[in-house]
C-alpha positions in Angstrom: 48.2 -0.7 191.8 44.9 -2.4 190.7 45.1 -3.8 187.2 41.8 -5.6 187.0 38.5 -5.9 189.0 36.1 -8.8 188.5 32.8 -9.4 190.3 31.7 -13.0 190.8 28.4 -13.7 189.2 25.7 -13.8 192.0 28.1 -14.2 194.9 28.8 -10.5 195.5 32.5 -11.2 195.7 35.0 -8.8 194.1 38.3 -10.1 192.7 41.2 -7.7 192.2 44.4 -8.3 190.3 47.3 -6.2 191.6 50.7 -5.5 190.1 52.3 -7.5 192.9 50.2 -10.6 191.9 51.9 -10.8 188.5 55.3 -9.3 189.0 57.9 -7.8 191.4 58.0 -4.1 191.9 61.4 -2.5 193.0 62.8 1.0 192.9 65.4 1.2 190.2 66.7 3.4 187.3 65.5 3.2 183.7 67.8 1.5 181.3 69.9 4.1 179.6 69.2 4.7 175.9 72.0 7.2 175.3 75.1 8.5 176.9 76.2 12.1 177.4 79.7 13.3 178.3 81.1 16.8 178.9 84.8 17.5 179.1 85.5 13.8 179.3 83.2 13.2 182.3 79.8 11.6 182.5 77.0 14.2 182.5 73.2 14.5 182.3 71.5 16.4 179.5 68.2 18.3 180.2 66.2 19.5 177.2 63.9 22.5 177.6 61.0 22.7 175.0 59.2 26.0 174.7 55.5 26.2 174.1 54.2 27.1 170.6 54.1 30.8 170.1 56.4 31.6 173.0 59.1 34.2 172.5 62.5 32.4 172.1 64.5 35.3 173.5 62.3 35.6 176.6 62.4 31.8 177.1 66.2 31.7 176.9 66.5 34.7 179.3 64.3 32.8 181.8 66.3 29.6 181.4 69.6 31.4 182.1 68.2 32.9 185.2 66.8 29.5 186.4 70.2 27.9 185.7 72.0 30.5 187.7 69.6 30.1 190.6 70.0 26.3 190.6 73.8 26.6 190.4 73.8 29.0 193.4 71.3 26.8 195.4 70.5 23.1 195.2 73.0 22.1 192.5 75.8 24.0 194.1 75.1 22.5 197.5 75.3 19.0 195.9 78.6 19.7 194.2 77.0 19.9 190.7 77.0 22.5 188.1 74.5 23.2 185.2 76.1 24.5 182.0 74.3 25.6 178.8 75.4 23.7 175.8 73.1 25.0 173.1 71.6 28.4 172.6 69.1 29.0 169.8 69.1 32.7 170.3 72.7 33.1 169.0 71.6 32.6 165.5 68.4 34.7 166.0 70.3 37.6 167.5 73.0 37.5 164.8 70.3 37.4 162.1 68.4 40.3 163.7 71.7 42.3 163.9 72.4 41.6 160.3 68.9 42.7 159.2 69.1 45.8 161.4 72.5 46.8 159.9 71.1 46.2 156.4 68.2 48.6 157.2 70.5 51.3 158.4 73.0 50.8 155.6 70.3 50.6 152.9 68.6 53.7 154.3 71.9 55.6 154.3 72.8 54.6 150.8 69.3 55.5 149.6 69.6 58.9 151.1 73.1 59.3 149.5 71.7 58.5 146.1 68.9 61.0 146.6 71.3 63.7 147.6 73.5 62.9 144.6 70.6 63.3 142.1 68.4 65.9 143.8 71.3 68.1 144.8 69.3 69.5 147.7 69.7 68.6 151.3 66.2 69.8 152.2 64.6 67.7 149.4 66.6 64.7 150.4 65.5 65.0 154.1 61.8 65.3 152.9 62.1 62.1 150.9 64.2 60.2 153.4 61.5 61.0 156.1 59.3 58.4 154.3 61.6 55.6 155.4 61.4 55.8 159.2 57.7 56.7 159.0 57.0 53.6 156.9 59.2 51.3 159.0 57.7 52.4 162.3 54.2 52.3 160.9 54.9 48.8 159.6 55.9 47.6 163.1 52.6 49.0 164.5 50.5 47.5 161.8 52.0 44.1 162.0 51.4 43.9 165.8 47.9 45.2 165.2 47.1 42.3 162.8 48.7 39.7 165.1 51.9 39.1 163.1 55.1 38.8 165.1 58.3 40.9 164.5 60.8 38.2 163.5 63.7 37.7 161.3 61.5 37.1 158.2 59.4 40.2 158.7 62.6 42.3 159.4 64.0 41.0 156.1 60.8 42.1 154.3 61.2 45.6 155.8 64.9 45.6 154.7 63.8 44.8 151.2 61.3 47.6 151.2 63.7 50.4 152.4 64.5 51.4 148.8 61.0 50.9 147.6 59.3 53.2 150.1 61.0 56.3 148.7 59.9 55.8 145.1 56.5 57.5 145.6 58.1 60.4 147.5 60.7 60.9 144.7 58.1 61.0 142.0 55.9 63.4 143.9 58.8 65.7 144.9 60.0 65.9 141.3 56.5 66.8 140.1 56.3 69.5 142.8 59.8 70.8 141.8 58.7 71.1 138.1 55.6 73.1 139.2 57.9 75.4 141.2 60.0 76.0 138.1 56.9 77.1 136.3 56.3 79.9 138.7 53.7 78.4 141.1 53.9 79.2 144.8 55.0 76.6 147.4 51.5 75.4 148.5 50.0 75.6 145.0 53.0 73.7 143.5 52.7 71.0 146.2 49.0 70.5 145.7 49.0 70.6 141.9 52.2 68.6 141.5 51.0 65.8 143.8 47.6 65.7 142.1 49.2 65.3 138.7 51.2 62.1 139.6 48.9 60.7 142.3 47.2 58.2 139.9 50.4 56.8 138.7 51.9 56.6 142.2 48.8 54.9 143.5 48.8 52.4 140.6 52.5 51.6 141.2 51.9 51.0 144.9 48.8 48.8 144.3 50.7 46.8 141.7 53.4 46.0 144.3 50.8 45.0 146.9 48.9 42.9 144.4 52.0 40.9 143.6 52.0 39.7 147.2 48.3 38.9 147.5 48.7 35.3 146.4 51.3 34.7 149.2 48.9 36.1 151.8 46.2 33.6 150.6 48.5 30.6 150.7 47.9 28.3 153.6 50.7 25.7 153.2 54.3 25.9 154.5 55.4 28.3 151.8 52.6 30.7 152.7 53.4 30.5 156.4 57.1 31.1 155.7 56.8 34.1 153.4 53.5 35.7 154.7 55.4 38.0 157.1 57.6 39.3 154.2 54.5 39.9 152.1 52.7 41.7 155.0 55.8 43.8 155.8 56.4 44.9 152.2 52.7 45.6 151.5 52.2 47.6 154.6 55.4 49.7 154.2 54.5 50.4 150.6 51.0 51.6 151.5 52.4 53.7 154.3 55.0 55.3 152.1 52.2 56.1 149.7 50.3 57.9 152.4 53.4 59.7 153.6 54.2 61.0 150.1 50.6 62.2 149.8 
């Protein structure tokens, strides 16, 4: 390996300094800086670092498949075995399961409260329909704006499960009041929704406006809570449209 090249002034000669001129090169192992043991035996630790923006669950699935392939091939033939010692997806999957359970439980409890006070299965189903419509629409909207579906965004959707039915409850109660005054079904629906539409719109926009500062923040806090703000804002606006 050439370290330096000098040309003699006017002589045309070239002088090269090689690694072998100043030292001795041998094949050897690097000095160990740390030690790793597994089950009381010396072992080697291999760290896999994912690229920024890569899906953690997909990366871990690929790593497991690669480890199985190595254990069945080159490592197995050499009498070695590769075992996974740390899995980041355990926490992620448990958090996703927790949020998903909260969404289902929160939706069921919200529907139960609606049934208790409205005392009508049909009216409860109409209002409860706003929840899946808003949640599914929120997923689509977040993907469309480039936001990922993660634990934080799912937590925001879980927070908004009870909020998305507020507009539908107000509109349904107004329609029910118009029906009691003798109006027909279509007339009561149109007139009742028009009477409370301004108040419902103002309530939804107030909720969205509360999260606008978070959407505009560029530091770590904004990056952490932006997904929650987007999820709650989108689900609230979609529930507004569904109640309309």
